[in-house]
VEXROGU-849231 format. One line per field, with one value per residue (C-alpha): residue number from 1; residue in one letter; x, y, z. Coordinates in Angstrom, 2 decimals, m for minus. Each point is the difference from the previous one (the first is absolute). Layout:
N
n	c(NUM:...) .
res	c(A:...) .
east	c(X:...) .
north	c(Y:...) .
up	c(Z:...) .
//
This chain:
463
n	c(1:2:3:4:5:6:7:8:9:10:11:12:13:14:15:16:17:18:19:20:21:22:23:24:25:26:27:28:29:30:31:32:33:34:35:36:37:38:39:40:41:42:43:44:45:46:47:48:49:50:51:52:53:54:55:56:57:58:59:60:61:62:63:64:65:66:67:68:69:70:71:72:73:74:75:76:77:78:79:80:81:82:83:84:85:86:87:88:89:90:91:92:93:94:95:96:97:98:99:100:101:102:103:104:105:106:107:108:109:110:111:112:113:114:115:116:117:118:119:120:121:122:123:124:125:126:127:128:129:130:131:132:133:134:135:136:137:138:139:140:141:142:143:144:145:146:147:148:149:150:151:152:153:154:155:156:157:158:159:160:161:162:163:164:165:166:167:168:169:170:171:172:173:174:175:176:177:178:179:180:181:182:183:184:185:186:187:188:189:190:191:192:193:194:195:196:197:198:199:200:201:202:203:204:205:206:207:208:209:210:211:212:213:214:215:216:217:218:219:220:221:222:223:224:225:226:227:228:229:230:231:232:233:234:235:236:237:238:239:240:241:242:243:244:245:246:247:248:249:250:251:252:253:254:255:256:257:258:259:260:261:262:263:264:265:266:267:268:269:270:271:272:273:274:275:276:277:278:279:280:281:282:283:284:285:286:287:288:289:290:291:292:293:294:295:296:297:298:299:300:301:302:303:304:305:306:307:308:309:310:311:312:313:314:315:316:317:318:319:320:321:322:323:324:325:326:327:328:329:330:331:332:333:334:335:336:337:338:339:340:341:342:343:344:345:346:347:348:349:350:351:352:353:354:355:356:357:358:359:360:361:362:363:364:365:366:367:368:369:370:371:372:373:374:375:376:377:378:379:380:381:382:383:384:385:386:387:388:389:390:391:392:393:394:395:396:397:398:399:400:401:402:403:404:405:406:407:408:409:410:411:412:413:414:415:416:417:418:419:420:421:422:423:424:425:426:427:428:429:430:431:432:433:434:435:436:437:438:439:440:441:442:443:444:445:446:447:448:449:450:451:452:453:454:455:456:457:458:459:460:461:462:463) .
res	c(M:E:E:K:R:N:T:F:S:G:S:L:G:F:V:I:A:A:A:A:S:A:V:G:L:G:N:I:W:R:F:P:Y:L:A:A:R:D:G:G:G:L:F:L:V:V:Y:L:I:L:A:L:T:F:G:F:T:L:L:T:T:E:V:A:L:G:R:K:T:R:Q:S:P:L:T:A:Y:K:H:L:K:K:Q:A:G:P:L:G:F:F:S:C:V:I:P:M:L:I:L:P:Y:Y:C:V:I:G:G:W:V:V:K:Y:F:L:A:F:L:T:G:A:G:Q:T:A:S:E:D:G:Y:F:G:S:F:I:S:D:T:S:T:P:I:G:M:M:I:V:F:L:F:L:T:M:V:V:V:L:G:G:V:D:K:G:I:E:K:F:S:K:I:V:M:P:L:L:I:V:L:I:L:V:I:S:V:Y:S:L:T:L:S:Y:E:G:A:D:G:S:I:R:T:G:M:Q:G:L:K:I:L:F:I:P:N:L:S:D:I:S:I:R:S:F:L:S:I:V:M:D:A:M:G:Q:L:F:Y:S:L:S:V:A:M:G:I:M:I:A:Y:G:S:Y:M:K:D:E:T:N:L:S:S:S:I:G:Q:I:E:I:F:D:T:G:I:A:F:L:A:G:V:M:I:I:P:A:V:Y:V:F:M:G:D:E:G:M:R:S:S:G:P:G:L:M:F:V:S:L:P:K:V:F:L:Q:M:G:R:W:G:N:L:V:G:C:L:F:F:A:M:V:L:F:A:A:T:T:S:S:V:S:I:L:E:A:V:V:S:S:F:M:D:K:F:G:L:E:R:K:K:A:V:L:I:E:G:A:I:T:L:I:L:G:I:L:V:C:L:G:Y:N:R:L:Y:F:E:Y:N:L:P:N:G:S:V:A:Q:I:L:D:I:M:D:Y:I:S:N:N:L:L:M:P:V:V:T:I:G:T:C:I:L:I:G:W:F:V:G:P:D:Y:I:I:S:E:V:T:R:N:G:E:R:F:R:R:K:G:L:Y:I:V:M:I:K:Y:I:A:P:V:M:L:L:A:L:L:L:K:A:L:G:V:F) .
east	c(75.53:1.45:m2.71:1.97:3.52:m0.14:2.90:1.62:m1.16:3.41:3.56:0.26:m3.07:2.01:3.69:m1.34:m1.57:3.07:2.50:m2.57:0.14:3.78:0.68:m0.79:1.61:3.06:0.92:m0.31:1.12:2.32:1.77:1.30:1.77:1.03:2.20:1.04:1.55:1.55:2.09:m2.57:0.44:2.15:m3.60:m2.14:2.33:m0.72:m3.43:m0.05:1.35:m1.98:m3.17:0.50:1.13:m0.86:m3.51:m0.95:0.48:m2.16:m2.82:m0.42:m0.13:m3.00:m1.65:0.45:m1.22:m3.13:m0.94:0.61:m2.16:m2.58:0.24:0.92:3.14:m1.70:m1.49:2.88:2.77:m2.34:m0.34:3.65:0.33:m1.34:1.79:0.99:m3.17:1.90:1.79:m3.33:m1.27:2.89:m0.47:m3.03:0.77:2.68:m1.99:m2.62:2.97:1.01:m3.21:m1.08:3.77:m0.16:m3.96:1.77:2.54:m2.53:m1.43:3.07:0.20:m3.47:0.10:3.31:m1.93:m3.24:2.92:1.40:m2.76:m1.91:3.36:0.77:3.70:2.31:m2.31:1.01:4.12:0.57:1.64:m2.11:m3.15:0.66:0.32:m2.41:m3.27:1.64:m0.21:m3.21:m2.77:m2.69:0.78:2.26:m2.51:m2.65:2.42:1.27:m4.37:m0.13:2.90:m1.18:m3.58:1.67:1.74:m3.49:m1.36:2.19:0.17:m3.72:m0.54:1.59:2.61:m0.76:m1.33:1.35:3.34:0.87:m1.90:1.29:3.38:m0.58:m1.09:2.40:3.32:0.08:m0.51:2.88:2.09:m0.78:0.69:2.86:2.02:m1.46:0.89:3.71:0.57:m0.35:2.24:2.86:m0.56:0.68:2.63:1.38:2.89:0.69:1.05:4.18:m1.33:0.44:m2.35:m2.06:m2.02:m2.88:2.97:2.43:m2.65:m0.61:3.87:m0.49:m2.90:1.63:4.04:1.56:1.24:2.85:2.14:0.46:m2.12:1.54:m1.49:m2.32:m1.53:m0.21:m2.04:m2.10:m0.89:m1.14:m2.28:m1.53:m0.54:m1.57:m2.31:m0.82:m1.30:m2.81:m1.53:m0.10:m1.00:m2.93:1.60:m0.25:m3.13:m2.52:m0.61:1.43:m2.14:m3.11:0.55:1.74:m3.27:m1.76:1.69:m1.25:1.29:1.03:1.88:3.74:1.17:3.85:m0.34:m2.47:2.44:2.51:m1.92:m0.22:2.94:0.36:m2.64:1.38:4.00:m1.01:m2.74:2.87:2.85:m2.68:m0.81:3.88:m0.08:m2.60:0.97:4.25:0.57:m2.31:1.06:3.03:m0.04:m1.70:1.36:3.60:1.35:m1.20:m3.98:0.96:0.06:m3.40:m2.57:m3.37:m2.22:2.57:1.12:m3.59:m2.10:2.81:3.08:m1.75:m2.98:2.95:1.48:m3.26:m0.59:3.98:m1.72:m1.42:m3.56:m0.23:0.91:m3.74:m1.17:2.65:m0.21:m3.57:0.73:2.63:m2.46:m2.47:2.39:1.02:m3.86:m0.48:2.84:m0.65:m3.59:0.45:2.77:m2.62:m2.84:2.02:0.86:m3.60:m0.96:2.82:m1.85:m3.42:0.25:1.84:m3.54:m2.02:1.88:0.44:m3.46:m2.26:m0.88:m1.28:2.54:m2.09:m0.36:3.81:1.49:m2.75:1.40:3.87:m0.99:m0.64:2.96:1.81:m1.41:0.37:3.47:0.24:m1.01:2.29:2.94:m1.46:0.07:3.55:1.31:m1.59:m2.51:1.70:3.34:3.07:3.30:1.69:3.26:0.28:2.08:1.12:1.21:m2.98:m2.47:m3.29:m4.11:m2.37:m0.33:4.28:m1.03:m2.38:1.82:2.93:m1.91:m1.79:2.86:3.33:m1.05:m3.15:0.85:3.13:m1.55:m2.62:2.37:2.60:m2.61:m1.37:3.38:m0.33:m2.54:0.15:3.61:0.39:m3.72:m2.05:2.23:1.15:m2.41:m2.92:0.53:1.90:m3.21:m1.94:2.11:0.27:m3.88:m0.74:3.16:1.61:4.02:1.36:2.71:1.71:m1.08:3.78:0.61:m3.40:0.98:2.95:m1.05:m3.33:2.32:3.43:0.76:m3.71:m0.07:3.71:m0.55:m3.97:1.96:2.60:m2.91:m1.36:2.83:1.20:m3.84:0.49:3.38:2.37:2.35) .
north	c(80.75:m2.66:1.54:3.25:m1.28:m0.17:m1.08:1.27:m1.62:m1.98:0.26:3.54:1.29:0.04:0.35:3.30:1.58:m0.71:1.09:2.76:0.47:0.20:2.51:3.31:3.33:m1.59:m1.72:3.21:2.99:m1.80:m2.75:2.06:2.90:m3.34:m1.49:3.54:0.33:m2.83:m1.49:0.03:m4.09:m1.38:1.71:m2.80:m2.54:0.28:0.36:m3.21:m1.90:0.85:m0.05:m3.63:m1.10:2.71:1.05:m3.42:m1.55:3.40:m1.02:m3.42:0.15:2.65:m1.65:m3.66:1.41:1.38:m2.44:m2.85:1.76:1.46:3.29:3.69:1.44:1.00:m3.76:m1.82:m0.15:m1.43:m2.89:m0.98:1.21:1.62:2.06:0.67:2.90:3.29:m0.45:m0.72:3.34:1.67:m1.54:2.22:3.27:m0.28:0.42:2.81:2.17:0.02:m0.40:3.93:1.78:m2.52:2.11:3.25:m0.83:m1.72:2.70:1.97:m2.40:1.66:3.22:m0.34:m2.46:2.65:2.85:m1.86:m1.29:3.78:0.85:2.31:m2.17:3.18:1.73:m4.05:0.76:3.36:0.58:0.08:m1.30:m3.33:1.79:2.02:m2.31:m2.56:3.64:0.15:m1.17:m1.33:m1.30:m2.26:m1.10:m0.91:m1.51:m2.46:m0.81:m0.40:m2.62:m1.65:m0.11:m1.95:m2.24:m1.16:m0.20:m3.00:m1.78:0.56:m2.54:m2.66:m1.93:m1.68:2.65:2.77:m0.83:m2.24:1.34:3.71:m1.24:m2.37:3.31:2.62:m1.61:m0.74:3.49:0.76:m2.65:1.76:3.84:m1.19:m0.92:2.52:2.29:m1.53:m0.34:3.81:0.17:m1.65:2.41:3.19:2.20:3.20:2.64:1.54:3.98:m0.87:m1.93:m3.62:m2.60:m2.10:m3.49:m1.69:m3.16:1.39:0.53:m3.72:m0.90:1.96:m2.35:m3.42:0.47:m0.83:3.14:m1.43:3.57:0.31:m3.43:m0.40:m3.11:2.72:1.68:m3.78:m0.91:3.89:m1.75:m3.51:2.25:1.97:m2.35:m2.16:2.55:0.43:m3.29:0.44:2.71:m2.12:m3.21:1.38:m2.78:1.31:1.76:m2.64:0.23:m3.73:m1.66:1.46:m0.81:m3.63:m0.73:0.72:m2.31:m3.37:m3.40:m1.29:3.06:m0.92:2.49:0.28:0.54:2.99:1.49:m0.26:1.28:3.23:0.10:0.61:2.51:1.94:m0.14:0.67:3.09:1.25:m0.41:1.76:2.71:0.89:m0.11:2.22:3.07:0.06:0.32:2.93:1.62:m0.54:1.34:3.46:0.38:m1.67:m1.63:2.56:m1.50:m2.94:0.77:0.10:m1.99:m0.95:3.33:2.40:m2.81:m0.48:3.69:2.37:m1.73:m2.17:2.62:2.01:m2.47:m0.39:3.84:m0.31:m1.99:1.90:m0.46:m3.58:0.93:0.40:m3.51:m1.39:1.52:m0.85:m4.23:0.04:1.53:m2.67:m3.03:1.58:0.08:m3.39:m0.87:1.31:m1.30:m3.33:0.69:1.19:m1.86:m3.44:2.22:0.83:m3.71:m0.89:1.89:m0.72:m3.27:m0.08:1.68:m2.55:m3.18:1.62:1.53:m1.79:3.34:m0.46:1.30:3.35:1.29:m0.91:2.02:2.55:0.23:m0.42:2.89:2.58:m0.68:0.57:3.48:1.04:m0.72:1.15:3.29:0.42:m0.95:2.16:3.21:m1.55:2.24:3.27:0.89:m2.89:0.74:m0.71:m1.84:m3.44:m1.30:m3.82:m2.49:m0.79:4.25:0.63:3.25:m1.44:1.22:m2.10:m1.76:m1.16:m0.85:m2.10:m1.69:m0.28:m1.56:m2.89:m0.22:0.51:m1.58:m2.09:m1.53:m1.53:m0.79:m2.12:m2.10:m0.62:m1.53:m2.43:m1.23:m0.83:m1.44:m1.63:m0.91:m0.88:m0.89:m1.56:m0.87:0.31:m3.10:1.92:1.84:m2.24:m2.61:2.98:0.39:m4.06:m0.50:m1.50:m0.84:2.08:0.32:2.89:0.54:3.24:m2.23:0.00:3.24:1.10:m2.48:2.36:2.85:m0.10:m0.93:2.12:1.77:2.55:0.46:1.44:2.21:1.82:0.42:2.19:1.41:1.24:0.59:2.64:1.40:0.44:2.01:m2.40:0.10) .
up	c(175.61:m2.61:m2.51:0.18:m1.05:m3.19:m2.72:m2.46:m3.35:m0.36:m0.22:m2.75:1.91:3.42:m1.63:m2.11:3.40:1.87:m2.29:m0.68:3.87:m0.08:m2.70:1.13:1.40:1.69:m3.49:m1.78:1.80:2.13:m2.10:m2.59:2.25:2.58:m3.81:m0.80:3.76:0.14:m2.67:m2.68:m1.32:3.48:2.14:m2.84:0.59:3.65:m0.23:m2.28:2.37:2.93:m1.67:m0.75:3.32:2.57:m1.60:m0.52:3.19:0.99:m2.31:0.15:3.50:m0.26:m2.64:1.41:3.16:m1.30:m2.31:3.06:2.68:m2.57:2.20:m0.08:1.61:3.39:0.70:m1.58:1.95:2.73:m1.47:m0.09:3.81:2.48:1.16:m3.66:m0.29:1.09:m4.02:m1.25:1.75:m1.65:m3.64:0.57:1.22:m2.73:m3.36:1.95:1.16:m3.48:m2.21:1.22:m1.27:m2.83:m0.67:0.03:m2.48:m2.10:0.06:m0.83:m3.75:m0.18:m0.06:m2.45:m2.63:0.39:m0.96:m3.05:m1.31:m0.32:m1.86:3.50:0.49:m0.85:3.11:1.83:m0.56:0.98:2.98:3.58:m1.99:2.52:3.45:m0.67:m0.90:3.34:2.14:m1.48:2.90:m2.29:m3.60:1.20:2.78:m3.05:m2.49:3.01:0.20:m3.72:0.08:3.06:m0.92:m3.21:2.20:1.79:m2.79:m1.01:2.96:0.75:m3.26:1.77:m0.59:m3.72:m1.15:1.67:0.31:m2.49:m2.32:0.10:0.20:m3.63:m1.49:1.72:m0.22:m3.65:m0.65:2.62:m1.24:m3.33:0.59:2.03:m3.08:m2.49:2.25:0.49:m3.39:m0.75:3.04:m1.90:m3.28:1.94:m0.96:1.40:m0.74:3.40:m0.12:m0.23:m3.40:1.68:m0.78:2.12:m1.00:1.13:m0.50:1.58:3.40:m0.93:0.64:3.73:0.65:m0.62:m0.28:3.43:1.58:2.52:m0.03:3.87:1.05:3.65:2.27:1.75:m3.32:m1.24:3.12:0.06:m4.27:1.63:2.73:m2.35:m2.51:3.04:1.27:m3.66:0.11:2.48:m2.39:m2.79:0.98:2.79:2.28:4.25:m0.95:0.59:m3.84:m1.20:2.72:m0.98:m3.32:0.45:2.11:m3.35:m1.85:m1.05:1.35:m3.38:m0.52:m1.09:2.79:m0.60:m3.62:0.65:2.95:m3.58:m2.13:2.35:0.73:m4.13:m0.18:2.71:m0.74:m3.72:0.50:2.77:m2.49:m3.12:2.34:0.19:m3.58:m0.25:2.39:0.02:m3.34:m0.55:3.28:m0.75:m3.73:0.87:4.08:m0.13:2.96:1.99:m0.55:0.92:4.04:0.00:1.16:1.75:m0.29:m1.87:m2.57:m0.90:0.69:m0.89:m1.94:m3.17:0.06:m1.30:m2.36:m1.02:m1.38:m1.67:m1.99:m2.31:m1.70:1.26:3.56:1.44:m1.32:0.88:3.53:m0.52:m0.60:2.83:2.44:m1.15:0.54:3.25:1.29:m1.41:2.19:3.42:m0.93:m0.37:3.43:1.95:m0.38:1.22:3.32:0.46:m0.38:2.24:3.14:m1.93:0.33:3.31:1.84:m2.01:1.75:3.31:0.61:m2.50:m1.98:m3.33:m2.80:m0.82:3.34:0.86:m3.34:1.60:3.64:m1.77:m2.23:2.47:1.95:m2.98:m0.66:3.62:m0.20:m3.96:1.19:2.60:m2.06:m2.38:2.51:1.33:m3.16:0.53:3.73:1.86:m1.71:2.50:m0.79:2.25:m0.40:0.19:1.22:m3.42:m0.67:m2.00:0.17:0.17:0.45:0.68:m3.70:1.01:3.16:m0.81:m2.58:2.32:2.66:m2.64:m2.17:2.22:3.27:m0.06:m3.94:1.44:3.49:m1.61:m2.01:2.71:2.10:m2.54:m1.53:3.91:0.15:m3.20:0.23:3.50:1.63:m2.62:m2.31:m3.29:m1.24:0.59:m2.70:m2.22:0.63:m1.58:m2.73:m0.85:1.07:m4.02:m0.63:m1.37:0.43:2.25:m1.84:2.24:2.91:1.51:m0.51:1.96:2.96:m0.08:m0.47:2.43:3.05:m0.11:m3.07:m0.46:4.18:m0.03:m3.61:1.73:3.59:m1.84:m2.16:3.11:2.05:m3.35:0.10:3.69:m0.62:2.01:m3.13) .
//
């Protein structure tokens, strides 16, 4: 089995692969909406503070756990304590639940990219286009299969020749595209029917200037919960991904420094996503457009924005969905790898066989998700108040329930049973300084478990 545990080529390879995993759909379609809704600059400040404390703690724990045990999420926890096996089980179940619906959404991105690439952006921006597409019984399945195939091809290449090589090619392209679209977004202007002019720079103010009107303790706590929930999406924690990636990190790599670089990458991309999307949506759709999030923002509102850009709209839309496709693929690759590494370590499977097995599972569940918008359509009221279909239920179980539960268990395990020194010794194994050591101990033992419990209770509709 040791021969199958490949490693990243070095610190840069690990950081780029981990950052590529972190930069996904959550950064692009959820972060801008939350920032616009939750007071702009106020949300950004809260998010940044949590990234440097709460996010840093979870990220450090998972990466160090992976490198110290040289195991996947399914088997790593048993190396700490035999009774902690269930945490490993659920750490493997989470990505298995996420990957099918993530590939379905990835298929939607493929569809829109092809639409704008072939000059059909105007058709894609029409009312009812998205609903008509997802309610079709065959096309979404076909697009999902294309996206899943791309993901499997990369993971079949292994750690260094597949995941790392792919990330090193795609990440620079993704960053360039985000920068180009962000700059263009800031140059936009639009004259409304009443003669008022909205500009991209005005939209930028919505993102960065704190809006403290009507702020209360309750609303501030809600902002904190939103920012904390966003960190799960942004940093790829609680999905087993960073444990798997940590197990591929070389012993001589400076773990603490690498964590810091991932934080910078992730936060920077999230902020740029806001700069890219919020000014453009504000210019052409005003304050009303700021209320869209998730699929509504990505596949309904933004195509309408691109349409109103005139002759540049189709090109900008094509570049945008190319960028989203890159981001979605890097994340789906890491989600698949978390499961594949677990299958390899637990059952002694070869990489190819593990990829094919998980690919088959994903295909079956992905088809069910696609049918959930047509033949298997139903509506179910979740405890958090939202109305759900199959995709939403899988997302709720994995992200809102299992992820906080697993992370609470991890904090208690490391903070109170194994001891923080287990992780600290791994961070400092080569004599490196752990500058945030005191912060780490306080967060893992006291603050993080309480915050996570609050997040779980909110998901359960308790408050």
